[in-house]
N, C-alpha and C positions, 0 to 999 in steps of 0.2 A: 249528404254532401254540400261542401260550400265552395272555397276556391279548388280548382282543379289546376295543378300545373302540369308539367309534360310527362313527369313519372305517372300519374294518375291516369291520364290519358293513356299512355301506353297499356299499364295494367288491365282496365277496364278494355282495352280493344282486343288484348288477347286472351281476358277472361271469355268474352264474346264470341272470339274466334275457336278457344277448346271447347265451352259449351255447343257451339256449332255442331263441332264433330263429335261429340260425345252423344250427343243427341240421334246423331246419323245413325249409329250400329247400338244403343240402346231402348231407340223407338222400335226398330225394323222387326223385331219378335211379335212385338204387342201390335204391330200393324197386322203380321202375317196371319195371327193366332185368332184376330177378329174375324177376317177373311174365311179362315178356316171355321171358327164357331157358326158363322151365319150359313153355309155351306152345307154344315153338318145336322145343325136345327130347322134352316131352312127360313129362318125368321123373317128375312125378306131385302131383297136387291133394295129398298128402297129407305132403309138407313143407312145413313154415312155417318163416319165416327166424328165428323167437324163441319159445321156451316158456317161459313164466313160471309158477315154483311155489312156490303162496302166493298166495291170495286175499286179504292182508289191506291193511294200508295202503303196506307197500314195493310188493308184487308189480302193485297196481292202480294207483300210482303211475305205475310203470313203463311197465306196458300205456296208460297214457293218454298219457304220454311220445309213446309209439311213434306210436301215433296220432295225436296232432297233428302229427307229423313225418311224414305220409306216409304210414307204413309201416302197412300193413293186414293182414301177413300175421304174425300171432302169434296167440296159443292161452294162458290163464291156467286153471291146474290146481290146483283147491282140492282138498285133503284131505276138509275139514269139508261138511257140508251146507250152510254159509249163509258167508258172506264177512264181514269182518271180522279175521280172526285173534284179538291178543287185545285187541279190544275187541266189545264185547257190551253189548245195551241191552235193561233188562228194559221190558217193557210195561207202563205201571201205568194204560192209558187215558185215554180224553179226551185224546191225544193229548200224555201226559205220558209221560215216560222217566227211568230209573236207571239208570247205569252198573255191570256186574260188572266190568269190566276198565278198561284207562287212559280217561283222562278228562280233564284240565285240561294247560290252553298255559297259555305265561307269558313274560316280556321274553326277546329274544335267539330265542324260536321263529320264527324269522319264514318258513320252509316250510311250516309245519303253518298257520301264520295264511294265508298268502298263498291257499294251496291252500283254507281255509273258506269265504273272500272269493270265490276263482274258482267256487265251487260254489253260492254265492250262501247259503248257510248262517250265519244268524248265532251270535253269543256273548254271553256275561253274567257279571259277576263274580261269583265264589266268594264265599257268603256267610260273614262270619266278624264281625258287629259282635257284640257282647256279649260276655260273660264264658263263658271256657273253663274247664270244671271237671274237676280231677285227682281222683284216687281212688286210695287205698291201703287195702287193710282196711278196716275198718271207718269209715275217715276220710276227709275231701273237702273241696274249697277249691273257689272257685270266684274267675280272676282274669280281668281284662280284656287282654290280652296284644296288643291291637292287631292285629292280623295275624299275630302272628310264632309264633313255639313257646317263645318263650323262649331264646334262644341265647344263650350265652356270648360275648360278644363279644370276651373277650382272646383265646380257644380260635379261635373262627372267623378273627380276625386272622392267627393261627399258620397255621391248614389253608390263608388265602387265598394267604400267602406261599410257601408249599411249591407248592400248585398251580398258579404261574404258571409254576413251570418243568417241568409234567408236560403235554405234548400231549394231548390228552382224545382225538383219534382213533388214537391210537399211545403209549399212554403207556409201552413198552418203550422208546421213544428216549429217553426224560429224562436227563437227564445222573447222575442221583442211581437210575436205574430199579432198579440191583442192590442197593442200600442200601435203597430203601424199600420194595420189593416184598418183601422178608425179612420182614417185619415185618405183622401186621395191625393194623385200626381200634382194636380192643381194645389191643394191644401198646402203638400211642403213645398211646392215651387214658390209660393207666396209668400213665405218664408225667409227666401232667399234675398230679398230684394232688387228683383229686375226689373229692369226697363222696358217700358211698351216694346221696343225694338226685339227684345231678347225674350219676350212671351210668346210673341207672333212663330218666334225661332221652337221654340219647344213646343206650340200647340202642333203646328205641324210635323214635327217628330215623333209625338204622342200618337198622332193618326196614322202615320205611316207605320209606328211600330203597332198598337195597339187598336188602330182602326175607330177610336174616341177621341175627344178632345180632353184635357187632361186634366178636367173636372170629375172628368165620369173613369178615370181608371183606378184602379186601385192601387194605391201605395204598396201594399205587401208584394202585390201580383207584378207592379213592374221592374220590382227589385229580385222579383223570382227571377224573371225573363233575364236583366243583367249578369244574373248568379250562373246563369246555362254558358254565356260569353267570356267566362271563363274570370267574374266579377269585374271584368272590364267595358264600362259603356260606350268606349269607342270602337269594340267590336261589334256591339250591337246595331250601333248607329251611324255607322259610315259606311264606306268604298272598300276603300285600300284595306287590308289586312282585316274586313270586316264581314258581316253576315253576308252582305251585299256584292262581293268579290266578285265571284265567279259564276258563270251561265254556264248551261246546258247545250252541247249541241245538238239541234233539231227541237228544239223546244222541250220546255219537262216537260210535257204530258207523254212524250216520246218513252220515257222511264215503264208507264204503267202502260203502255202499247206494247212494249216488249216482253213484260212480264206477260201478259194475258194472252198474245200471242204464244204463247210456250205453254201455257197452261190449256190451251185448247177448248175445247168442250165444255170443260169444269168451269168455267164464268158463263153466268147466265146474265145477263144486261136486260133491263126494262122488266126485273124481277123485286117489287117494291114487296117487303115484307110487312102485312099489315096486323097479325097476332102471330103471339108465341105464346103457344099450351104448355102446361107443366113441364115448366123448366126447371122444379124442384125433383123431378122423376127420372129415372135412368136413359129415358128418351123422351126426346123435347120434339116438338112438332110445332112446324112455322108454315103458316096461312100465307103465300105468296100470291099475286095476278096471275102468275104463269102457273099454279098446284100446289099441292103440300110436300113438304120434304120434312124427314124426319129425321135428327141427327142425337147424338153422345153430348156433342161437345159444341157451344155455340161460343162464335166470336165476333160480338158487334163492334168490327172497325169505322164508327161514326160516331159525329160529334155528341153527345149529351142534350143538346137539344133536339136532334132529329130521333135519337130515342125514344123520346116525348111523344112523338107520331105513333107510335107502335101500341098497340095494346096488349100489357102482360098478362095472363092466369096462369096461376093465381097472379092478386097485385106484387108488385114490387116492396120491399120494406120502406118503412116509409121517408129514411135519411136517403137512399137513393132515389125515391120517387121526389124527394123535395129539390135533389142535388139535379135532379134533371129538367124541373117542373121552371125554376128559378134560373138553369146556366142561359147566359145573354145572349140573345141572339139579332142583333140591333146591329151589327157593323156587317152591311152587306159588300159595302166597297163598287164601284164601281170603274171599269180602267177601258181605258182606249186607245187605238192605236192609229197615227196618219203615216204613211208608207210614200214614200219620194224616189223619185229616179237614184237618187245619190244622198250622203248623208252631206251637203251640201255647209252644214253651220260647221265641218270642222276644219275648212277651208279657213274659214276665219276668225281660228282661233277658238272657237266656242264646242263646249262638251255636250251640247244640247240639252243640260238639264236646266230648269228652267223652278223658283220655286215665288209662287203668287199671295201677296199676304192679303189681298183683299180683291176674290175671285173664283173661280168655280176649279182651277190647279193647285193641289198641294204640293204634285211634286211631278213634271216630267222630264222624260229620261231617254239617254239614246240606248235605243234596245236593237239598234241596227244587226244583221249576220256577221259571224266574223270576218267573210272577206269584203265586209261593206260594199257587195254587190248593188244592195238597194240601204236607201237610209229610210229607219224608222224611228221615231219619236211617239213612245208609249207614255201615259200618264194616269195617275189618280185623282180623280175629279168628283169634286162636291156635287151629290146629286139631286138637291134643294136648287142648285145655283146653275143646273142645266137643264134644258128642256131634253125630255123623252126623246121626241124628233131624232132619229140619227142625222138626219140630213142637217138641220138648223144647229146642231150641238159640235156636229163638223165645221161648220162655217164660221162659228165662233169660235172653237178651238183653234182654227187655222189662222184668225186675225189677231188672236194673241199672238199665238206663236210667231208669226210674222211682224209685231212689234219687237220680240225677243232675238229672232235669229235671221228677219229677211223677207223679203218678200217674196221668195219661191216656196216659203211654207205656205203661202195663200190656193197651191197649187199639190193638192196630196194626188197621189193616181191610186190608192185604195185608203178607205177607211173602217175600221173597227172597232164596235162598242159591245162593250159585256158588263151587263147588271147582273149581281151576282145577287141578288134580293129577289130578283124575279122567277130565280132557280128554285122550286119547290120541295127541292132535294136537296140545297145547301143552304142557303136563306140567309147565313152570316160565314165568310169568308175566315175570319179570325174571331177570337171569343176576347172581348172586349170587358174583362173581371172585375166589376164594382168593386168598391171600400165596402169592408165586413164581408163577401162571399167565403172568404177561404176559412176562417175561421169559423164559421157556422156551415159550411157544407163540405170542407175539404176531405175530413176522414170517409167521406162516402164514394169517394173518387175511384179508388182503385181495388178495393175487395170485390171479387169474384161474388154474384150471386146465383147458389145453387149450380146451374150448368152452365151460365152465361159469365164469360170473360169479357169485362172491358178493354177495348185496343181504340185507336184511332191518335192523331197526333195529339190532344188534350191530356192524355194518360202518360205520356213520357217523363222520365227521369229528368231529363235533359231539353233543349230546344223544343219543350211544347209550343204545339203554334206554328212550327215551322215542318218542310218538308223532311228535315232529317231525323224530326221526333215521330213525324209518322211512320218510319222507317224503325226506329228501335221499338215503338210499341207493337210494330209489327213482329218482329222477331220475339219478343216478350211474350205475346200471346201464344206463336204460334208452339212456344216451349212450353208455356205453362196449357194449352192445351195436350201435348203428347205425354207429358209427364201423369196429366189426370188420368188419361188413357189406360197408360200402362196400371198407373194404381188400381183401377178397376178394373185389370183384365182379368 
């Protein structure tokens, strides 16, 4: 897939709906057959049809699909003591939340939008009305960007044209893959004759989109991300009509919380899988911190980098081993939230958005609740430029906010600080794919190995790396597991 117009979106969405409906009818007899077989042979109640590793959006979506298709023989094993994966809410009190991880949805992200509606969860627009403040050294300026990040449209047009030839789910299959994968985004930008000011803007954009500076971002990968957004860079890197346009009522983690609640005791938290044995046999054995699990199909709804922490016996095929070993896990991200009595900056014609060329803030933005009953400024910050001590970090950031927004910023009523790099079960928020990676390792990303089905947002056909990609990958993995079970019945 390259460019995707409205007709393609419509047909793809209808296909998924039809496939889900067909699965509900065709998989049910197979699920009943397995249950009857176990009862007749006394095989054991300890063998489940499907074991899902990961209780984030991908894993829980897969579990929900299995249950809706009539399969009740499954378990979700989550290493952490909570569900949600790379989505996490800070509870601000009074039923208000601020997100520490992934949080936005936008045009074309139909999978997560559909899930939100099905769960009865509302959405509301990201606030961007007013002026954005740019800071560099002692200077600053406030500009009304109208919901964009001030993208150079000529450069965006060049990127759009190149992105049309790079399939988002399989960039290594692009006709010019070998050529484009040799360079970084920084290499390509250097050829465009940018001014130093323009380079600063692109550096911020690269970090927010992919977790690294342009010099470490593979150009082929960057183009595949644009391809997900209908090959329109402005849909990837803005707020209005873009991937950052819409927020989820109750915070993004609420999606996983509601799915897990409905699944009940089929979800086991604090159950990391340490070893997977006999993945090439009819029944696979998983060794977890809470006991042994036997299953016929395994869905690994987790980052390839985290798969590397599991001991596989027998060892995985070399291409898959190398993909996991080389998968980048160096984009941890640190995200903070200042909470105020009200969003005072709005009364001053400011939107609360701050970009800093020389300092710890990549991007700060208004993350207040829909009713604006409190004011919240969230920010992506540079770990190396802030002390680890939260009290000190809060003071430094408050002083920067005071320069940009006013003296009221010196007096937050709450401060929240989450460094994803300190979470042993996450390590990296996004996958900053470097130059040369896809053409060398891409072919090993999707194919299942024995009874192992690879899932997680990184495997999505479109919107890989986003919440929408996670949901899509969960749908695909569940369908694949059900079809495998039917064929082996």
